[in-house]
One Martini backbone bead per residue (centre of mass of N, CA, C, O) as a GRO file, in nm:
protein
  278
    1UNK     BB    1 -17.068  -1.205  -1.760
    2UNK     BB    2 -17.140  -0.862  -1.721
    3UNK     BB    3 -16.984  -0.598  -1.560
    4UNK     BB    4 -17.138  -0.311  -1.416
    5UNK     BB    5 -17.049  -0.012  -1.324
    6UNK     BB    6 -17.149   0.202  -1.114
    7UNK     BB    7 -17.250   0.487  -1.058
    8UNK     BB    8 -17.055   0.775  -0.927
    9UNK     BB    9 -17.051   0.970  -0.624
   10UNK     BB   10 -16.834   1.245  -0.512
   11UNK     BB   11 -16.799   1.393  -0.189
   12UNK     BB   12 -16.611   1.687  -0.081
   13UNK     BB   13 -16.548   1.756   0.258
   14UNK     BB   14 -16.455   1.908   0.557
   15UNK     BB   15 -16.696   1.835   0.767
   16UNK     BB   16 -16.886   1.736   0.988
   17UNK     BB   17 -17.215   1.824   0.829
   18UNK     BB   18 -17.159   1.921   0.528
   19UNK     BB   19 -17.310   1.694   0.374
   20UNK     BB   20 -17.599   1.799   0.451
   21UNK     BB   21 -17.634   2.098   0.370
   22UNK     BB   22 -17.548   2.079   0.032
   23UNK     BB   23 -17.588   1.727  -0.017
   24UNK     BB   24 -17.818   1.555   0.111
   25UNK     BB   25 -18.014   1.532  -0.128
   26UNK     BB   26 -17.831   1.393  -0.344
   27UNK     BB   27 -17.736   1.155  -0.176
   28UNK     BB   28 -18.021   1.036  -0.136
   29UNK     BB   29 -18.127   1.026  -0.426
   30UNK     BB   30 -17.894   0.853  -0.560
   31UNK     BB   31 -17.915   0.614  -0.373
   32UNK     BB   32 -18.213   0.549  -0.457
   33UNK     BB   33 -18.104   0.512  -0.773
   34UNK     BB   34 -17.828   0.325  -0.740
   35UNK     BB   35 -17.600   0.504  -0.659
   36UNK     BB   36 -17.287   0.561  -0.579
   37UNK     BB   37 -17.185   0.688  -0.256
   38UNK     BB   38 -16.915   0.921  -0.179
   39UNK     BB   39 -16.764   1.020   0.129
   40UNK     BB   40 -16.539   1.296   0.193
   41UNK     BB   41 -16.373   1.375   0.501
   42UNK     BB   42 -16.109   1.583   0.602
   43UNK     BB   43 -16.198   1.640   0.898
   44UNK     BB   44 -16.261   1.602   1.260
   45UNK     BB   45 -16.411   1.858   1.408
   46UNK     BB   46 -16.251   1.972   1.673
   47UNK     BB   47 -16.380   2.289   1.645
   48UNK     BB   48 -16.623   2.219   1.775
   49UNK     BB   49 -16.856   2.153   1.984
   50UNK     BB   50 -16.911   2.061   2.296
   51UNK     BB   51 -17.044   1.961   2.559
   52UNK     BB   52 -17.294   2.202   2.613
   53UNK     BB   53 -17.149   2.417   2.400
   54UNK     BB   54 -16.855   2.419   2.416
   55UNK     BB   55 -16.597   2.615   2.317
   56UNK     BB   56 -16.328   2.688   2.172
   57UNK     BB   57 -16.103   2.769   2.443
   58UNK     BB   58 -16.268   2.663   2.656
   59UNK     BB   59 -16.336   2.518   2.930
   60UNK     BB   60 -16.357   2.168   2.843
   61UNK     BB   61 -16.224   2.165   2.560
   62UNK     BB   62 -16.186   1.858   2.357
   63UNK     BB   63 -16.090   1.788   2.050
   64UNK     BB   64 -16.074   1.475   2.059
   65UNK     BB   65 -16.360   1.429   2.174
   66UNK     BB   66 -16.509   1.578   1.953
   67UNK     BB   67 -16.410   1.401   1.720
   68UNK     BB   68 -16.539   1.139   1.819
   69UNK     BB   69 -16.829   1.236   1.823
   70UNK     BB   70 -16.839   1.332   1.518
   71UNK     BB   71 -16.794   1.053   1.396
   72UNK     BB   72 -17.055   0.933   1.490
   73UNK     BB   73 -17.240   1.141   1.350
   74UNK     BB   74 -17.143   1.084   1.063
   75UNK     BB   75 -17.239   0.794   1.051
   76UNK     BB   76 -17.537   0.858   1.103
   77UNK     BB   77 -17.580   1.037   0.859
   78UNK     BB   78 -17.493   0.829   0.645
   79UNK     BB   79 -17.722   0.634   0.712
   80UNK     BB   80 -17.958   0.817   0.638
   81UNK     BB   81 -17.835   0.864   0.333
   82UNK     BB   82 -17.710   0.597   0.224
   83UNK     BB   83 -17.414   0.574   0.215
   84UNK     BB   84 -17.180   0.368   0.082
   85UNK     BB   85 -16.909   0.555   0.136
   86UNK     BB   86 -16.676   0.626   0.399
   87UNK     BB   87 -16.424   0.888   0.412
   88UNK     BB   88 -16.139   0.972   0.621
   89UNK     BB   89 -15.862   1.196   0.667
   90UNK     BB   90 -15.816   1.340   0.961
   91UNK     BB   91 -15.772   1.628   0.982
   92UNK     BB   92 -15.723   1.904   1.150
   93UNK     BB   93 -15.911   2.138   1.251
   94UNK     BB   94 -15.884   2.497   1.173
   95UNK     BB   95 -16.112   2.666   1.181
   96UNK     BB   96 -16.178   2.977   1.173
   97UNK     BB   97 -16.102   3.257   1.054
   98UNK     BB   98 -15.828   3.361   1.272
   99UNK     BB   99 -15.758   3.127   1.424
  100UNK     BB  100 -15.505   2.971   1.582
  101UNK     BB  101 -15.565   2.685   1.440
  102UNK     BB  102 -15.454   2.766   1.159
  103UNK     BB  103 -15.134   2.728   1.263
  104UNK     BB  104 -15.137   2.442   1.297
  105UNK     BB  105 -14.938   2.202   1.160
  106UNK     BB  106 -15.185   1.972   1.155
  107UNK     BB  107 -15.360   2.125   0.989
  108UNK     BB  108 -15.529   2.151   0.701
  109UNK     BB  109 -15.428   2.436   0.619
  110UNK     BB  110 -15.108   2.334   0.654
  111UNK     BB  111 -15.137   2.137   0.438
  112UNK     BB  112 -15.017   2.023   0.172
  113UNK     BB  113 -15.179   1.994  -0.119
  114UNK     BB  114 -15.028   1.747  -0.235
  115UNK     BB  115 -15.092   1.553  -0.006
  116UNK     BB  116 -15.402   1.559  -0.011
  117UNK     BB  117 -15.429   1.495  -0.315
  118UNK     BB  118 -15.297   1.214  -0.315
  119UNK     BB  119 -15.510   1.079  -0.128
  120UNK     BB  120 -15.756   1.150  -0.308
  121UNK     BB  121 -15.659   1.014  -0.570
  122UNK     BB  122 -15.672   0.728  -0.461
  123UNK     BB  123 -15.979   0.729  -0.425
  124UNK     BB  124 -16.048   0.792  -0.719
  125UNK     BB  125 -15.921   0.533  -0.835
  126UNK     BB  126 -16.100   0.339  -0.678
  127UNK     BB  127 -16.406   0.471  -0.744
  128UNK     BB  128 -16.454   0.616  -1.007
  129UNK     BB  129 -16.590   0.888  -1.059
  130UNK     BB  130 -16.848   1.066  -1.244
  131UNK     BB  131 -16.887   1.253  -0.991
  132UNK     BB  132 -16.782   1.575  -0.850
  133UNK     BB  133 -16.805   1.732  -0.524
  134UNK     BB  134 -16.753   2.075  -0.421
  135UNK     BB  135 -16.601   2.369  -0.375
  136UNK     BB  136 -16.504   2.667  -0.416
  137UNK     BB  137 -16.234   2.886  -0.388
  138UNK     BB  138 -16.402   3.009  -0.116
  139UNK     BB  139 -16.573   2.785   0.029
  140UNK     BB  140 -16.842   2.981  -0.014
  141UNK     BB  141 -16.741   3.150   0.292
  142UNK     BB  142 -16.410   3.125   0.382
  143UNK     BB  143 -16.323   2.859   0.487
  144UNK     BB  144 -16.031   2.707   0.513
  145UNK     BB  145 -16.129   2.402   0.475
  146UNK     BB  146 -16.289   2.457   0.218
  147UNK     BB  147 -16.059   2.563   0.049
  148UNK     BB  148 -15.879   2.310   0.077
  149UNK     BB  149 -16.081   2.111  -0.047
  150UNK     BB  150 -16.072   2.242  -0.322
  151UNK     BB  151 -15.772   2.216  -0.379
  152UNK     BB  152 -15.741   1.904  -0.357
  153UNK     BB  153 -15.947   1.829  -0.565
  154UNK     BB  154 -15.830   1.977  -0.817
  155UNK     BB  155 -15.552   1.841  -0.793
  156UNK     BB  156 -15.643   1.540  -0.809
  157UNK     BB  157 -15.769   1.561  -1.093
  158UNK     BB  158 -15.475   1.606  -1.224
  159UNK     BB  159 -15.368   1.301  -1.134
  160UNK     BB  160 -15.588   1.168  -1.313
  161UNK     BB  161 -15.744   0.930  -1.558
  162UNK     BB  162 -16.009   1.123  -1.537
  163UNK     BB  163 -16.358   1.255  -1.646
  164UNK     BB  164 -16.538   1.404  -1.454
  165UNK     BB  165 -16.783   1.555  -1.330
  166UNK     BB  166 -16.777   1.895  -1.204
  167UNK     BB  167 -16.871   2.048  -0.885
  168UNK     BB  168 -17.005   2.336  -0.727
  169UNK     BB  169 -17.127   2.472  -0.462
  170UNK     BB  170 -17.441   2.658  -0.425
  171UNK     BB  171 -17.638   2.970  -0.418
  172UNK     BB  172 -17.900   3.150  -0.480
  173UNK     BB  173 -17.996   3.465  -0.418
  174UNK     BB  174 -18.298   3.398  -0.376
  175UNK     BB  175 -18.243   3.199  -0.138
  176UNK     BB  176 -18.089   3.390   0.050
  177UNK     BB  177 -18.330   3.581   0.083
  178UNK     BB  178 -18.516   3.376   0.219
  179UNK     BB  179 -18.334   3.323   0.459
  180UNK     BB  180 -18.326   3.607   0.571
  181UNK     BB  181 -18.634   3.629   0.617
  182UNK     BB  182 -18.661   3.381   0.803
  183UNK     BB  183 -18.467   3.474   1.024
  184UNK     BB  184 -18.617   3.734   1.091
  185UNK     BB  185 -18.881   3.593   1.179
  186UNK     BB  186 -18.747   3.398   1.399
  187UNK     BB  187 -18.624   3.683   1.549
  188UNK     BB  188 -18.857   3.798   1.680
  189UNK     BB  189 -18.773   4.035   1.936
  190UNK     BB  190 -18.500   4.089   1.844
  191UNK     BB  191 -18.253   4.237   1.743
  192UNK     BB  192 -18.146   4.388   1.491
  193UNK     BB  193 -17.979   4.315   1.234
  194UNK     BB  194 -17.698   4.352   1.076
  195UNK     BB  195 -17.673   4.502   0.776
  196UNK     BB  196 -17.391   4.387   0.692
  197UNK     BB  197 -17.471   4.085   0.732
  198UNK     BB  198 -17.710   4.079   0.544
  199UNK     BB  199 -17.557   4.164   0.290
  200UNK     BB  200 -17.345   3.938   0.293
  201UNK     BB  201 -17.551   3.705   0.264
  202UNK     BB  202 -17.670   3.807  -0.015
  203UNK     BB  203 -17.374   3.749  -0.162
  204UNK     BB  204 -17.402   3.467  -0.140
  205UNK     BB  205 -17.321   3.316  -0.412
  206UNK     BB  206 -17.544   3.342  -0.699
  207UNK     BB  207 -17.683   3.422  -0.963
  208UNK     BB  208 -17.931   3.246  -1.102
  209UNK     BB  209 -17.803   3.261  -1.409
  210UNK     BB  210 -17.518   3.105  -1.303
  211UNK     BB  211 -17.666   2.843  -1.266
  212UNK     BB  212 -17.654   2.507  -1.392
  213UNK     BB  213 -17.775   2.335  -1.132
  214UNK     BB  214 -18.103   2.182  -1.059
  215UNK     BB  215 -18.194   1.979  -0.781
  216UNK     BB  216 -18.454   1.777  -0.698
  217UNK     BB  217 -18.511   1.704  -0.325
  218UNK     BB  218 -18.792   1.698  -0.186
  219UNK     BB  219 -18.825   1.378  -0.120
  220UNK     BB  220 -18.544   1.427   0.087
  221UNK     BB  221 -18.575   1.637   0.319
  222UNK     BB  222 -18.606   1.461   0.567
  223UNK     BB  223 -18.334   1.327   0.548
  224UNK     BB  224 -18.170   1.581   0.564
  225UNK     BB  225 -18.268   1.669   0.840
  226UNK     BB  226 -18.174   1.405   0.988
  227UNK     BB  227 -17.874   1.442   0.923
  228UNK     BB  228 -17.842   1.701   1.078
  229UNK     BB  229 -17.953   1.593   1.353
  230UNK     BB  230 -17.711   1.394   1.400
  231UNK     BB  231 -17.553   1.680   1.472
  232UNK     BB  232 -17.634   1.771   1.775
  233UNK     BB  233 -17.368   1.909   1.898
  234UNK     BB  234 -17.424   2.157   1.662
  235UNK     BB  235 -17.700   2.306   1.698
  236UNK     BB  236 -17.608   2.611   1.737
  237UNK     BB  237 -17.496   2.608   1.414
  238UNK     BB  238 -17.796   2.496   1.300
  239UNK     BB  239 -18.043   2.671   1.187
  240UNK     BB  240 -18.228   2.472   1.027
  241UNK     BB  241 -18.339   2.310   1.285
  242UNK     BB  242 -18.541   2.555   1.375
  243UNK     BB  243 -18.771   2.519   1.152
  244UNK     BB  244 -18.841   2.253   1.078
  245UNK     BB  245 -18.955   2.038   0.839
  246UNK     BB  246 -19.148   2.207   0.671
  247UNK     BB  247 -18.972   2.460   0.616
  248UNK     BB  248 -18.725   2.309   0.519
  249UNK     BB  249 -18.861   2.184   0.266
  250UNK     BB  250 -18.927   2.460   0.125
  251UNK     BB  251 -18.614   2.567   0.129
  252UNK     BB  252 -18.457   2.255   0.068
  253UNK     BB  253 -18.564   2.121  -0.232
  254UNK     BB  254 -18.296   2.248  -0.357
  255UNK     BB  255 -17.995   2.188  -0.538
  256UNK     BB  256 -17.693   2.376  -0.617
  257UNK     BB  257 -17.477   2.427  -0.916
  258UNK     BB  258 -17.149   2.431  -1.068
  259UNK     BB  259 -17.022   2.358  -1.372
  260UNK     BB  260 -16.658   2.290  -1.449
  261UNK     BB  261 -16.672   1.984  -1.560
  262UNK     BB  262 -16.700   1.836  -1.902
  263UNK     BB  263 -16.771   1.543  -2.146
  264UNK     BB  264 -17.087   1.527  -2.247
  265UNK     BB  265 -17.263   1.794  -2.346
  266UNK     BB  266 -17.466   1.880  -2.159
  267UNK     BB  267 -17.713   2.080  -2.108
  268UNK     BB  268 -17.763   2.417  -2.003
  269UNK     BB  269 -17.961   2.384  -1.787
  270UNK     BB  270 -17.976   2.140  -1.522
  271UNK     BB  271 -18.137   1.845  -1.320
  272UNK     BB  272 -17.860   1.660  -1.336
  273UNK     BB  273 -17.555   1.533  -1.258
  274UNK     BB  274 -17.606   1.279  -1.482
  275UNK     BB  275 -17.609   1.425  -1.728
  276UNK     BB  276 -17.496   1.221  -2.002
  277UNK     BB  277 -17.467   0.926  -1.828
  278UNK     BB  278 -17.800   0.804  -1.882
   0.00000   0.00000   0.00000
């Protein structure tokens, strides 16, 4: 009897809830197709909101307690997405750019890239992913932990004798424009948004014609919404949850990526992360 190793997707994310935002659709879709899905979460999320929305640095914010709560939410989200294997590196959350927590010696941001990469390389050797997904060199929007997740992923790939397809998450400018319009409509009656912030949001992501991979996840948008909702303690920070499922499905039915490593020769643009592998 011949054993055939299942195709495997590994997504490397920075915090609990990141798995849902940019890859919840593909994780749910490929799990439903019988592909092994491996989620690696690099930090403990301790710089997230505490009970009642208490913010880091405010009285009553306990990073260790927040991390425990977010670990439970991460497991719930993984269950919703039917993720095969959840791995947590449990580095301390570094917080947003410029926060004092960036400088904490135990933070992910201060962790030597070689150390994090060596741990991730061991997981890659164990799971032997055919596809690896993480962020671009700017962490999509400049968050220190996202940037560090990118760095350790790309370094780990150099340490292993595997040649998976590698993708960076992104969003097309056309989709960011739709988000900006939706946010503006949702906030009707509130002060006009800062034009500089609106312009900055419009520049996140890439021009549509620079995106290599467009994956239709419409059939899994409810799962993606529910996986985000599992992170209920961070509801203040998850704008998408305020849309409701119908609007969410219309805006979030496609996930987009840039292919940066490939040995299959599959033509781009493509509509499947596993194009050329099956």
